[in-house]
N, C-alpha and C positions, 0 to 999 in steps of 0.2 A: 391668535398665532404670533403676532408681533410681541405681545406681552410674554409669552412663553419663551421666545427667543431671547428677549431682553433679560428675563429672569435667569435663563441658562447662562448667558454671557456674564451676568453679575456674579454668579456663583463660581465662575472660573478663577483659579489663582491668577495673580497679577502677571506672572511669567507667561502663562498661556494667553492671557489677554494681549500682552505686548506682541507675542508671536503671531496671534491671529490677526491683529491690526496691521502689523508689518507685512505679513504674507498677503492679507486681503488687499491692502493698498497697492502692493507690488503687482499682484495678479490683475487687479482692475486696470492698472496702467498698461500691463502687457496686452490685455484683451482689447483695450481701446486702441492701442498702437496697431495691433493686428487687424482690427476692423477697419481702421483708417487705411492701412496698407492695402488690404484686399479690395476695399471700395475704390481706391485710386487705381489699382491694377485692373479691376473690372471695368472701371470707367474709361481707362486708357485704351484697353483692347476693344471695347465696344465703340469708342469714338473712332479708332483707326478703321475698324470694320465698316462702320457707317460711311466714313469718308471714301473708302474704296468702293463700296456699293454705289454711293451717290455719283462718284466720278464716272464709273462705268455706265450707269443708267443715263447720265447726261450725254455720254459719248454715243451710246446706241441711239438715243432719242434724236440727237443731232444728225446721226448717220441716216436714219429713216427719213427725217424731214428734209434732208438734202436730196432725196429722190434716188438714193442708191438701192441696189438690188438686195433684198433680204433673203439670205440663204444660210444653210448650215455652215458653209465655208466662211462666208462674210462675218457671221457671228463669232466663229472661232478666231478669226483674224483680229477682231476688235478686243477680245478678252485675252489678256496676257497674264492673268492672275490665276495660279493653279488652285487657289482656295475658293474661287468664285465660279458658280454655275449660272448660265444664262438660259432663260426659256422665253421664246417669242411665239405668240399664237395669233392666228388670224381670227378675228371675232366672228366673221361671217362663215368661217370654216373652222370651228373649234377643234376639229380633230387634226388640223394641220399645225404641227408644232415644230419649230426649229430650236435647237438648244444643245447644251453640252452635258445635261444631266445624264449620268450613266445608269441610273436605276429607274424603275417605273415611278412615275410621278404624276399627280393630278394637281392642277391649279386649285388652290384653295379658294373658297367663295369669299372674296373680300368685297365689302360694300363700296359703292361708288364714291362715297364721301372720303373714304380713305385714299382711293386711287387718285382723286383730284387734289390731294394734299401732298405735295412733294416733301420728302424728308421724314415721312412716317414709316416706322419699321415694325415688323412682327418677329417674334421669337418662337421657334417650333422645332420639334424633333422629326427628322425624316429618315426612316430606315435606321433608327437608333442612334443617329448622329445629330448633334445640335446645329441649327441653322439660324442665321439672321437674314431676313429678306424684306424686299420692298416690291411694290407692283405699280406699274404706270400704264396709262392708255395713251397711245400716240396715233394720230391720223395723218395720212398724206394721200392726196390724189384720190380721195374717196375710199381709201382702204384703211380700216381700223385695225390697229395692232395692240395686243396686250403683252406687256413686257414684265418679266419677273427676274430680279437679280437676287441670287441666293449665295450666301457666304458660309462655308463650313466654319464652325466655331469649336471643333473638337481639339485642335492644337492648343488654342488659348485656354480651353477648359482644362486640358491636361496640365498645363503649366500652373494654372490657378490651384488645381487639386494637389499638385506636388508641393507647391508653396504652403497650401493649407495644412498638409500633413507635416511638413517641416516645422511650421509654426506651432502646430498642436504639440508635437513631441518636444520642441524647444521650450514651449510655455510650461508643459508639465515638468520638465527638468528644472526650468528656472523657478517655478513655484516651489518644487521640492527643495531646491537650494535656498530659496527665500525662507522657507520654514526652518531649515537647519541654521541659517544665519540668524534668523529671528530668535530662535531658542538660545543660540550662543550669546547674542547681544543682550537679551533679557537676563540670561544667567550672569553675565558680567556686571550688568547694571544692578541686579537685585542681590548679588552675592553679599555685599555689606549688610543688606537688610536681613539675609539669612543668618549672617554672623550675629547680628543684633538679637534675632529671635533665639538662636542657640544659646547665646550668652545670657539672655534674660531667663531662659528656662533653667540654666544651670546655676544662676545666682540664687542664694538663699540668705537669710539673716546672719548665717554663720560664715558666709563666704562672699564678701563684696569686693574681693581683690581683682576679679577678672575685668579686663578691658578689651576693647576691639581695636585692631590695628587701623590707624587712620590712613585712608588711601592718599596717594600722591596727587590725585586730580583735585582741582579747585572747583567743586561743583556742589549741588544740593546734598549728594550722598555724603561728602566730606563734612558738611555742616551737620547733617543728621548724626553721623558717627561721633563727631566732636561733642555735640549736645548730649548724646546718650552717655558718653564717657564722663562728661561733666556732671550729669545727673547722678550717676553711680558714685562719683567722687563725693558729691554733696550728701548722698545717702549714707556713705561710709562714715563721713565726718559726723553726721547727725547721729548715726547709730553708735559710733564710738563714744560720743558725748552722753547718749542715753545709758549706755553700759556703765560709763564712769559714774553717771548720776545715780544709777541703781546701786552700784557698788558702794559709793560714798554714803548714800542714804542708809543702806544696810549696816554699814560700819557705825554711822552716827546713832542708829537705833540700838545696835547691839550693845554699846557701852552702857547706856542707862539701864537697859534690861538686865545686863549682867550685875550691875550695882544693886538694883532692886532685888534680884534673886539672891544675891549674897547677903543682904541685910535680912531678907525673909528667912533664909536658912539660919542666920545667926540668932535671930529672935526665937526661931523655933527650937533651937538647941539650948541657948543660955539666957535669952532676954525676957522670957515670960515673967520671971520673978525679979529681974534686975531693971529697975526703973530708968537708970541712966542709959543702959543699952537700948531699952525700948524707945526712949525719947530721941536718942541719936538715930536709930533706924527710921523712926517716923519722919524726922526732919529730912533725912537723906532721901527716903522714898518720895516724900512730897516734892523735894527739889528736882529730883530726876523725872518725876511725873510731869511737873510743869515744863521741864526742858523738852520732854517727849511731845507734850501737847503743842508747844510752840513749833517744834520741828515739823510735826504732822500738819499743822495749819499752814506753815510755809510751803511744804511740799504740795499740799492740795491747791494752794494759790498758784504755784508755778505750773502744776498739771492743768488746771482750768485755763490758765493763760495760754498754754500751748495749744489748747483746743478752742480758744477764743470764747470761753464760757464765763469769764469774769464779767460781771455787770458793771458798767461804767456810766454814771449819771453826770454828764457834762452840763455845765451852765456857766453863766458869767459870775465869777467869784473874785474877791479881792485877795491877791497874793499877800498884800500887806497885813490884812486882818488875820489870815491863816498863820503868818509868822508871829503875830502878837499872841495868838492862842498857844502856839507851840512853846514860846518863851515862858509864858506864865505856867504852863504845865511842867516844863522842865525844871523851873525853879522850885516847884512844890515837890517833885519827885526826888531831886538831888539838891539839897541845900548847900552842899560844898561846891557846886558848879558855878564857875564865873562865866556867865553868859551875857553877851552884849548884842545890841541890835542897831542896825543902821539902815535908814530909808529916807530918801529925799522927797518922795511923792507916793501917792496911792497908785498901785499897779494892779490892773485887772487882767485876768486871763480866762479863757474858756476851758474849764477843766472840772474834774470831780474833786471837790474840796477835801473829802476824806482821804482819797489816795494821795493828794499833794501833801496833806498833813502827815500821812504815813511816810512819804518820801523824805520829808524833813527830819522826821524822827529817826529814820534809819541812819542818816548821817550823824545826828547827835549821839545816838547809841554807840556808833563806831568811835566817835570822839571820846566818849566816856571810857569805853573798853580799852582803847589804845593810848590812854594817858598814863596808864600803869601807876607808877609811884608819884607822877607829877600831879599837880592840881589841874583839874579839868577846866580848860579855858576854851570857850566857844564863842564865835562871832557869826551872827547871821546878817546878811546884807540882802536887801531887796531893791531893785531898780530896773532901769532900762539901758540897754546897750545897742546902739545903732537902731533904735526903735523897737527892739525885741525885749520883752519882759524876761527877767531872770531872778533867781535867788541863789545865794552862795552860803555854804556852811564851812567855816574855817576853824581849825583846832591847832593846839600846840602839843600834839601827841608825839609818838615815836616816829611817825612818818612812814612812807612806803618806798622801798627801793625802786629805782627807775626801771629795772628789768621786770618788775612785777606789775607795773602799771597797766599793761595790756591783758593781764590775767585776773585782775581783782573782781571783775564782774562775772567770771565763770562760777558755776554752782559749786559750792563746798570748797572753794579755793580759800586757803588761809596761808599767808606768807610765813615761812619759817615756823612750822608746827612745833619743833622742839623748843624754840624760844618762846612761843606764845601758848604753850599748853595750859598755862594757868589762866589764860584769858577765855572768858565764857563766849559761847557763840558756836555756830556751825557753818559759817561761810555762805549762808543763803541771803543775807540782808542786801548786799549790793546787787545780787542777781535779781531780787525782787525790785530794787530801785531802778534797775535798767529796764525791766518790763513795764513798770509804771511810766517811766519817761517815754518809752517807745509808744505806748498807748496814747500819749498826749503829743506825739510828734515833737518831743523835746530832745535836746542833746545834752549829755552830761560830759563835762570836761573836768580833768583832775590835774592838779599841780601839787607836788609833794617833794619833801626833802627829808632824808633820814635825820632823826634827832631834832627836827625843827617843827614838823607838823604837816598837815595836808589841807587842801582847799578843794571842795567839791562845788561845781557851779552847774546849775541847770538852766538852760536857755530855751524859752518857749517861742513859738511862732507868734507874730503880732496878731491881735484881734482884728 
């Protein structure tokens, strides 16, 4: 049974749970207060009645023991309480009764133990009226008397019943009001959550512009609404970047595909018998195919990195030795490159050597691309700065405008496309460099001046 009630409560909406808890606690408090009130009222009336009965019983007992004449008149003189009835019976003459009881009445059979204990009381209905009574045995001069003092309790009972009715009606009204107030309070509290739900249901990938009004209250609901709006803002920024990424990737792939299709059509029409056109078409198709292959590899790398699927094999490696290898390879690839190297000590890092090598190559490739008509001059430095390992790649190329420095790591970003349209590349190199650095908890800093060159510095955490 308890499990069923718990399951039913758990299935209720939060608004109804709050209402039920609020109304339940309020009702329980009312019931406890009512019970305490009625118990105090009952205890008070009963105590007063017992005090009155005891006082009169003591008075009559003292009267008898003083040798006074016991008669109907004397008993009536002693009793001045309209709610109390007195019955006195001679034990040796049980039919001889003096008293004020107006209706037929028989002495109840009360055991001797009770009668010998002063202060014990009985509760009974006589003639459909409630009574509290006590009974005593009194002896004087060889005569035994049996005294019974009865107090009608109907007046007090009516008062209690009236109050009980008033409390029941007022409690029902109060509980109904508590339910209404509970529903109102839960509605006010949960209204922002309902807005969040409605907004979440109406949000789609094509409409992330909706926001929830932040309440003026400084509470958990405000924090929740602010967090939700911030989350939607981040989703919108991320989605806009993904849209831009897809658009740029489509644009980058469309150009080589168009070139390849153009050469294929040209060969199909005129180049089958023209060796010169055929060779030109093959060279161009090969070049564009290589470009597409590189682009697809870079896109796949970035996609895997977004999903944390790129495998990174970290170990202790020498940053100095990696720089040596890169310099030797660069001199073989480009004989006209003026590349220099500076290192004062052997520097070890915990990293994936192939990715660090790729990272250096990205900066060197950029230096070659953006040297344009200048001779490509590159300087690689390896060392430590404030105990942190680093390497830097410095060139004497065309440099980067200051306003573009915060954008160069965005995917497909290339500063001044009209000016750099002859420069090969697709703007993904520095994006990949940023992901490699992030995977190694490294920081890339850039210093550049137009017309003088750029310096990329990668700082690693100490081992």
